[in-house]
C-alpha positions in Angstrom: 79.9 154.5 -91.8 80.5 157.5 -89.6 80.6 159.6 -92.8 77.3 158.4 -94.0 75.7 159.1 -90.7 77.0 162.6 -90.5 75.9 163.4 -94.1 72.4 162.1 -93.5 71.6 163.4 -90.0 73.1 166.9 -90.4 71.2 169.8 -91.7 73.1 169.8 -94.9 71.7 166.3 -95.9 70.3 166.3 -99.4 67.6 163.7 -99.9 67.7 164.3 -103.7 71.1 162.8 -103.8 70.0 159.5 -102.3 70.5 156.6 -104.8 67.4 154.9 -106.2 67.1 151.3 -105.3 68.7 149.0 -107.8 66.6 146.3 -109.2 67.5 142.7 -108.4 65.9 139.6 -109.5 65.3 136.5 -107.3 68.2 134.1 -107.4 69.5 131.2 -105.4 69.9 133.5 -102.4 66.2 134.4 -102.1 64.5 137.8 -102.2 66.1 141.2 -102.1 65.2 143.6 -99.3 62.8 145.5 -101.5 61.0 142.4 -102.5 60.0 141.4 -99.0 56.5 141.8 -97.7 55.9 145.1 -96.0 55.3 143.5 -92.6 58.5 141.5 -92.7 60.5 144.5 -94.0 59.1 146.6 -91.0 60.3 143.9 -88.5 63.8 143.9 -90.0 64.0 147.7 -90.0 62.9 147.8 -86.3 65.8 145.6 -85.4 68.4 147.9 -86.8 70.0 150.5 -84.6 69.8 154.2 -85.4 73.1 154.2 -87.3 71.9 151.3 -89.4 68.7 153.1 -90.3 70.7 156.2 -91.3 72.9 154.1 -93.5 70.1 152.1 -95.2 67.9 155.2 -95.8 70.9 157.1 -97.3 71.5 154.3 -99.8 68.0 153.8 -101.0 65.5 156.5 -102.3 62.6 154.1 -101.8 63.4 153.5 -98.2 63.9 157.2 -97.6 60.9 158.6 -99.3 58.6 155.7 -99.5 56.8 154.4 -102.6 55.0 157.7 -103.2 55.7 158.7 -106.7 56.9 155.2 -107.6 55.1 152.2 -109.0 54.6 150.8 -105.6 50.9 151.1 -104.4 51.0 149.8 -100.9 52.1 152.8 -98.8 52.7 156.5 -99.1 55.2 156.8 -96.1 58.8 155.9 -95.7 59.4 152.4 -94.4 62.2 153.8 -92.3 59.9 156.5 -90.9 57.3 153.8 -90.1 60.0 151.8 -88.2 61.0 154.9 -86.2 57.4 155.7 -85.3 56.9 152.1 -84.2 59.9 152.2 -82.0 58.8 155.6 -80.5 55.4 154.1 -79.6 57.1 151.1 -78.0 59.3 153.4 -75.8 56.4 155.7 -75.0 58.1 158.6 -76.8 55.7 161.4 -77.5 55.8 162.3 -81.2 54.0 165.6 -82.0 51.1 165.8 -84.4 52.7 168.6 -86.4 56.3 168.8 -87.5 58.1 171.4 -85.3 58.8 174.7 -87.2 62.6 174.5 -86.8 62.6 171.1 -88.5 60.2 171.9 -91.3 62.9 172.1 -94.0 64.2 168.6 -93.1 61.0 166.6 -92.8 59.6 163.9 -90.5 62.3 161.3 -91.2 65.2 163.4 -90.1 63.3 164.8 -87.2 62.6 161.2 -85.9 66.2 160.2 -86.4 67.4 163.2 -84.5 65.1 162.3 -81.6 66.6 158.8 -81.5 70.1 160.3 -81.5 69.1 162.5 -78.6 67.9 159.5 -76.6 71.2 157.7 -77.2 74.2 157.9 -74.9 75.6 161.4 -75.3 79.0 161.7 -77.0 80.3 164.9 -75.5 82.6 167.1 -77.6 83.1 169.3 -74.6 83.3 168.6 -70.9 84.3 170.7 -67.9 85.3 170.2 -64.3 86.1 172.8 -61.6 89.5 173.7 -63.1 89.9 172.3 -66.6 88.1 171.7 -69.8 88.4 169.1 -72.6 87.0 169.6 -76.1 87.3 168.4 -79.7 88.1 170.5 -82.7 86.9 170.2 -86.3 89.2 167.2 -87.0 88.2 165.4 -83.7 91.5 166.2 -82.2 91.7 166.5 -78.4 92.4 169.9 -76.8 92.5 171.0 -73.2 92.7 174.2 -71.1 92.5 175.3 -67.5 94.8 174.9 -64.6 96.9 172.0 -63.2 97.1 171.3 -59.4 99.5 174.0 -58.5 101.0 172.0 -55.6 101.3 168.6 -57.2 100.8 169.0 -61.0 98.9 165.8 -61.5 98.6 166.2 -65.2 94.8 166.7 -65.9 95.7 168.9 -68.9 97.6 166.0 -70.5 100.5 168.1 -71.9 103.3 166.2 -70.2 105.2 166.3 -66.9 106.9 169.5 -67.9 103.9 171.1 -69.6 102.4 174.4 -68.6 100.4 174.7 -65.4 98.0 177.2 -67.0 96.4 177.1 -70.4 93.9 179.9 -71.0 92.9 178.8 -74.5 92.2 175.3 -75.8 95.5 173.8 -76.8 96.0 170.5 -78.7 97.5 167.7 -76.6 100.7 166.8 -78.4 100.7 163.0 -77.6 97.2 162.7 -79.1 97.9 164.5 -82.4 97.4 161.4 -84.5 94.4 160.1 -82.5 90.8 160.9 -83.4 88.5 161.2 -80.4 84.7 160.9 -80.3 83.9 161.8 -76.7 85.6 163.5 -73.7 84.9 163.5 -69.9 86.5 165.9 -67.4 86.4 165.3 -63.7 88.1 166.9 -60.7 91.6 165.5 -60.7 91.4 163.2 -63.8 90.4 163.2 -67.5 89.1 160.6 -69.9 88.7 160.3 -73.7 87.1 157.8 -76.0 88.8 157.0 -79.3 87.1 156.3 -82.6 87.2 152.6 -81.9 85.9 152.9 -78.4 89.4 152.7 -76.8 89.6 154.4 -73.4 92.3 156.9 -72.5 92.9 158.3 -69.0 95.3 160.7 -67.3 95.6 162.9 -64.3 95.6 162.0 -60.6 96.1 158.3 -60.1 95.2 158.1 -56.4 93.1 155.1 -55.5 93.8 153.6 -58.9 91.0 155.6 -60.6 92.9 155.7 -63.9 92.8 152.0 -64.4 96.4 151.4 -65.3 97.2 148.9 -62.6 98.8 151.3 -60.1 98.2 154.5 -58.3 100.6 156.6 -60.2 99.5 159.8 -61.9 99.7 160.2 -65.7 100.7 163.5 -67.3 99.7 162.4 -70.8 96.7 160.3 -72.0 97.3 156.6 -71.9 95.2 153.7 -73.1 93.6 151.6 -70.4 95.1 148.3 -71.5 92.7 146.1 -69.5 89.9 147.4 -71.8 91.7 146.9 -75.1 89.3 145.2 -77.5 86.2 146.6 -75.7 84.3 149.4 -77.3 83.6 151.8 -74.4 80.6 154.1 -74.8 80.2 155.7 -71.4 82.7 156.6 -68.6 82.5 158.3 -65.2 84.7 158.9 -62.2 84.8 160.4 -58.8 87.3 160.7 -56.0 87.6 156.9 -55.4 86.0 155.0 -58.3 85.8 154.9 -62.0 83.3 153.1 -64.2 83.0 152.3 -67.9 80.2 150.8 -70.0 80.9 148.9 -73.2 78.9 148.7 -76.4 77.9 145.2 -75.3 76.3 146.6 -72.2 79.0 145.4 -69.7 79.8 147.6 -66.7 83.4 147.7 -65.5 84.7 149.3 -62.3 88.0 150.1 -60.6 89.3 152.1 -57.7 89.0 151.7 -53.9 85.4 152.6 -53.0 84.0 150.0 -50.6 80.6 150.0 -52.2 81.7 149.8 -55.7 79.2 147.1 -56.7 81.6 144.2 -57.3 79.4 141.9 -55.2 81.2 142.7 -52.0 79.5 144.5 -49.1 82.7 144.7 -46.9 85.8 146.9 -47.4 88.3 145.4 -49.8 91.6 146.3 -51.3 92.0 148.6 -54.3 90.9 147.2 -57.7 93.7 148.8 -59.8 92.5 147.5 -63.2 88.9 147.4 -64.6 86.9 144.4 -63.5 83.3 143.5 -64.5 80.6 144.4 -62.0 79.3 140.9 -61.4 76.1 142.0 -59.6 74.9 143.4 -63.0 75.8 140.4 -65.0 72.6 139.7 -67.1 71.7 143.3 -67.2 72.7 145.2 -70.3 73.9 148.7 -69.2 73.9 151.7 -71.5 75.0 154.6 -69.3 76.7 155.2 -66.0 77.1 158.4 -63.8 78.7 158.9 -60.4 78.4 161.6 -57.7 81.2 164.2 -57.6 82.4 163.5 -54.1 80.2 160.7 -52.7 80.8 157.0 -53.2 77.5 156.8 -55.1 76.8 155.4 -58.6 73.8 155.2 -60.9 73.4 153.3 -64.1 70.7 153.1 -66.8 70.0 149.8 -68.5 69.3 149.3 -72.2 65.7 148.5 -71.1 65.4 152.0 -69.4 65.8 150.7 -65.8 67.8 152.7 -63.3 70.0 151.0 -60.6 71.9 152.7 -57.8 74.2 151.8 -55.0 76.7 153.3 -52.6 76.4 156.1 -50.0 72.8 156.8 -49.3 73.2 159.6 -46.7 71.8 162.3 -49.0 69.0 160.4 -50.5 70.8 160.3 -53.9 70.3 156.6 -54.3 66.6 157.3 -54.8 65.3 154.3 -52.7 63.1 156.4 -50.4 65.6 156.4 -47.5 69.1 157.3 -46.5 70.6 153.9 -46.0 73.7 152.7 -47.8 73.3 150.0 -50.5 76.1 147.7 -51.2 74.9 146.1 -54.4 73.1 147.6 -57.4 69.4 148.0 -56.6 66.7 149.1 -59.1 64.9 152.3 -58.2 61.3 151.3 -57.5 59.9 154.8 -58.1 60.9 154.6 -61.7 59.6 151.1 -62.4 56.8 152.4 -64.7 59.1 154.8 -66.6 61.7 154.1 -69.2 64.7 156.3 -68.6 67.0 157.3 -71.5 69.6 159.3 -69.6 70.8 160.4 -66.1 72.9 163.2 -64.7 74.4 163.3 -61.2 75.7 166.3 -59.4 77.3 166.5 -56.0 74.2 165.6 -54.0 71.3 165.4 -56.5 70.4 163.5 -59.6 68.3 164.0 -62.7 66.7 161.4 -64.9 65.3 161.9 -68.4 62.6 159.6 -69.7 62.0 158.5 -73.3 58.8 160.6 -73.2 61.0 163.6 -72.4 59.9 164.0 -68.7 62.5 165.0 -66.1 62.7 163.6 -62.6 65.0 164.7 -59.8 65.9 163.6 -56.3 68.5 164.0 -53.5 69.4 167.2 -51.6 67.7 170.4 -52.9 70.7 172.7 -52.5 69.5 176.2 -53.5 66.6 174.7 -55.5 68.7 172.3 -57.6 65.8 169.7 -57.7 63.5 172.2 -59.4 60.4 171.5 -57.3 60.0 174.9 -55.7 60.8 176.2 -52.3 58.6 173.7 -50.5 61.0 170.8 -51.2 64.3 170.6 -49.4 65.0 166.9 -49.6 63.7 164.1 -51.8 64.7 160.5 -51.4 62.7 159.2 -54.3 62.5 160.4 -57.9 59.9 163.1 -58.3 58.6 164.5 -61.6 59.5 168.2 -62.2 56.1 169.7 -62.8 57.5 172.9 -64.1 58.8 171.1 -67.1 55.7 169.1 -67.8 54.7 169.5 -71.4 58.2 170.7 -72.4 60.1 168.4 -74.8 63.4 168.0 -72.9 66.2 166.2 -74.8 69.2 166.5 -72.5 69.9 167.1 -68.8 73.0 168.1 -66.9 73.8 168.4 -63.2 76.5 170.6 -61.6 77.5 170.9 -58.0 74.3 172.5 -57.0 72.5 173.6 -60.2 70.8 171.8 -63.0 70.3 172.3 -66.8 67.9 171.0 -69.5 67.8 171.5 -73.3 64.6 171.3 -75.3 64.2 169.9 -78.8 64.0 173.5 -80.1 67.4 174.3 -78.6 66.2 176.3 -75.6 68.2 176.1 -72.3 66.6 175.9 -68.9 68.6 176.3 -65.7 67.8 176.2 -62.0 69.4 175.9 -58.6 72.3 177.9 -57.2 73.1 181.1 -59.1 76.6 181.5 -57.6 78.9 183.3 -60.0 76.1 183.8 -62.5 76.2 180.1 -63.6 72.5 180.0 -64.4 72.8 182.8 -67.0 69.9 184.9 -65.8 71.8 188.1 -65.2 72.2 187.8 -61.5 73.5 185.4 -58.8 70.1 184.6 -57.3 69.1 181.0 -56.8 66.1 179.6 -58.8 64.0 176.8 -57.2 62.1 176.3 -60.5 63.4 175.8 -64.0 63.7 179.0 -65.9 64.5 179.5 -69.6 67.7 181.4 -70.3 66.2 184.1 -72.4 69.5 185.7 -73.1 70.2 182.7 -75.4 67.0 183.1 -77.3 67.8 182.9 -81.0 70.7 180.5 -80.2 70.0 176.8 -80.7 71.7 175.1 -77.8 72.6 171.4 -78.6 74.9 170.5 -75.7 75.4 171.6 -72.1 78.1 170.8 -69.6 77.6 171.9 -65.9 80.7 172.5 -63.8 80.7 173.4 -60.2 80.8 177.2 -60.7 80.0 177.6 -64.3 78.1 176.2 -67.3 79.1 175.8 -70.9 76.4 175.8 -73.6 77.3 174.6 -77.1 75.3 176.2 -80.0 74.4 174.3 -83.2 77.0 176.2 -85.2 79.7 175.2 -82.8 80.0 178.3 -80.7 80.6 177.9 -76.9 78.8 180.2 -74.5 79.9 180.6 -70.9 77.5 181.0 -68.0 79.2 182.0 -64.8 82.8 183.1 -64.2 84.6 181.7 -61.2 87.9 181.1 -63.0 88.4 183.6 -65.8 91.9 182.5 -66.6 90.5 179.1 -67.4 88.4 180.6 -70.3 91.0 183.0 -71.7 89.3 186.0 -70.1 92.0 187.2 -67.7 92.4 191.0 -67.6 89.8 191.4 -70.3 86.4 192.9 -70.3 83.4 193.3 -72.7 82.1 196.8 -73.3 84.0 198.2 -70.3 82.3 195.8 -67.9 84.7 193.9 -65.7 84.7 190.2 -66.5 84.1 189.1 -62.9 80.8 191.1 -62.9 79.3 189.5 -66.0 76.5 187.2 -65.0 74.9 186.7 -68.4 75.9 184.2 -71.1 78.9 185.3 -73.2 80.3 183.7 -76.3 83.9 182.6 -75.9 85.2 183.7 -79.3 88.3 181.7 -79.3 86.4 178.5 -78.7 84.5 176.4 -81.2 83.1 172.9 -81.1 82.8 171.8 -84.7 79.5 170.9 -86.1 80.9 168.7 -88.8 78.3 166.2 -87.8 75.3 166.2 -85.6 76.4 167.0 -82.1 74.0 164.3 -80.8 75.7 161.6 -82.7 
């Protein structure tokens, strides 16, 4: 259950409270799990997902600790730990020889489980666009803040047609008071949320049918996308003309009016106002999807770690080594030998994170957003970021023209455009190579969301730190200053004291 997973993966997990295995004799149903040969037990455990391993280890002391200290002589390590290490080797994930210091109090098993969670599809408790932000409180209720479209009021805040045009602090969305949300996604002009059962909500600007409700009308309150009822959505993305969703079964759905949407058609076609399966990827299990902010360009990661892209190739963002458009999903050849766990797409550049924690980038190098130094201005194929070689990166994020990465120790690296201080280095200078945000040393960063003119970093205890300051009213900072310093001149990370993203459970879960 979700409760079991949170209790086990979180720092507060108490292994001493794990129940000892109950003895069970052989009966007409065969052997119990603990009576199986070690090799067969290992095969079974390797087939379980991370949630299943958390649950089974939390229910059985023997599976958690291993037979050390018991009457079992065969092994001195946890069967669950063995399964996690085997899966890591199969995915080419580098496991350190020594347990990192920040995890020493938890042990190898929880460390390996956290690494698997970090490789899973991120479930964001906070997401930001240019003008609005979505986040979840301690009870998983949906809140929003920021500004509406002052001319048209398209409803991105979700507070109703007659709701306020400006919310300077996170405010619960009334119509979602009884709904518990597990992930949010904010884009320019529209908003999405995933409910506990994987139901997809959308609201905001309905142009081109990007909300998926069967029309092009705007929605001022969150509404369930009926065409996806019964599907458990795990990933969603949107741009100006398209929206995409991935289900737990690995099916990719699309809707909108983009002519290169990947529905198996290379010619312009009418709007698809409700989600339809992307037939060109039938047979490929998809786990994550991301789209460029303003280009008709989409990238997906398969469950096997492959990366496919299609759409507008004019900036090299497709990663196929040229600038030609691609009408149907095409695998990126430069990543054939690498298993990718996550991708992030900005306006004109992309980042890919491998299971071995290496970071690749490609597209336009606006102000150093690719991280390859000043000698690179354009890269049409994925290129390893050498400056991060040897650094264990667990998450990446891409803004309009800047990039972010989080290490397994909670350190934040940023690079690219420094406009409005969004890199957090104390100035507005661009950085062409990744640089650690030293002003957040001592803060364990577990999540990052990159907007166009700012960055939000979430700390392990739930605190939210702002890097950059284009729209002070959006963050409740209007007419306020810290230590006599005007807000608009602050170019270093600052804690937004009114904001908190709960850490009731592991933020990577």
